[in-house]
C-alpha positions as a LaTeX table, in Angstrom:
\begin{tabular}{lrrr}
\hline
Residue & $x$ (\AA) & $y$ (\AA) & $z$ (\AA) \\
\hline
Met1 & 113.01 & 137.28 & 73.55 \\
Pro2 & 109.54 & 135.76 & 73.98 \\
Ser3 & 106.48 & 137.94 & 73.65 \\
Leu4 & 104.80 & 139.10 & 76.85 \\
Ser5 & 101.93 & 136.62 & 76.50 \\
Arg6 & 104.43 & 133.80 & 75.92 \\
Gln7 & 106.44 & 134.90 & 78.95 \\
Ile8 & 103.29 & 134.87 & 81.09 \\
Leu9 & 102.46 & 131.36 & 79.85 \\
Ile10 & 105.97 & 130.16 & 80.70 \\
Glu11 & 105.78 & 131.68 & 84.18 \\
Arg12 & 102.36 & 130.12 & 84.80 \\
Val13 & 103.54 & 126.67 & 83.70 \\
Leu14 & 106.58 & 126.87 & 85.95 \\
Gln15 & 104.55 & 128.20 & 88.87 \\
Leu16 & 102.13 & 125.27 & 88.63 \\
Trp17 & 104.98 & 122.79 & 88.15 \\
His18 & 107.01 & 124.02 & 91.13 \\
Asp19 & 103.88 & 124.11 & 93.26 \\
Gly20 & 104.12 & 120.32 & 93.12 \\
Arg21 & 100.40 & 119.62 & 92.99 \\
His22 & 100.09 & 119.28 & 89.21 \\
Asp23 & 101.57 & 116.91 & 86.68 \\
Thr24 & 102.27 & 117.92 & 83.10 \\
Tyr25 & 98.89 & 116.65 & 81.90 \\
Ala26 & 96.99 & 118.65 & 84.54 \\
Ile27 & 98.95 & 121.80 & 83.68 \\
Ala28 & 98.18 & 121.34 & 80.00 \\
Val29 & 94.47 & 120.97 & 80.72 \\
Leu30 & 94.39 & 123.98 & 83.05 \\
Leu31 & 96.18 & 126.24 & 80.58 \\
Glu32 & 94.57 & 124.71 & 77.48 \\
Ile33 & 97.86 & 123.94 & 75.76 \\
Asp34 & 99.49 & 120.78 & 74.48 \\
Glu35 & 101.22 & 118.62 & 77.09 \\
Arg36 & 104.35 & 118.49 & 74.90 \\
Glu37 & 104.56 & 122.27 & 75.15 \\
Val38 & 104.39 & 122.03 & 78.95 \\
Cys39 & 107.23 & 119.49 & 78.93 \\
Leu40 & 109.36 & 121.67 & 76.65 \\
Ile41 & 108.90 & 124.70 & 78.91 \\
Ile42 & 109.87 & 122.70 & 81.99 \\
Glu43 & 112.88 & 121.09 & 80.28 \\
Gln44 & 114.18 & 124.42 & 79.00 \\
Ser45 & 113.80 & 125.96 & 82.44 \\
Glu46 & 115.70 & 123.12 & 84.09 \\
Arg47 & 118.54 & 123.40 & 81.54 \\
Arg48 & 118.91 & 127.09 & 82.34 \\
Ala49 & 119.03 & 126.34 & 86.05 \\
Leu50 & 122.09 & 124.08 & 85.64 \\
\hline
\end{tabular}
């Protein structure tokens, strides 16, 4: 299970992504994380949704 801070990061990434006004690069800049990490979070979330 992810730590609380990790869980908050995941939720924030997904919130910005589903909002539809940000691409992966913009999310990475806003949250000051690597764009690859943003993509991994989104991909994992979409796999769980299937």
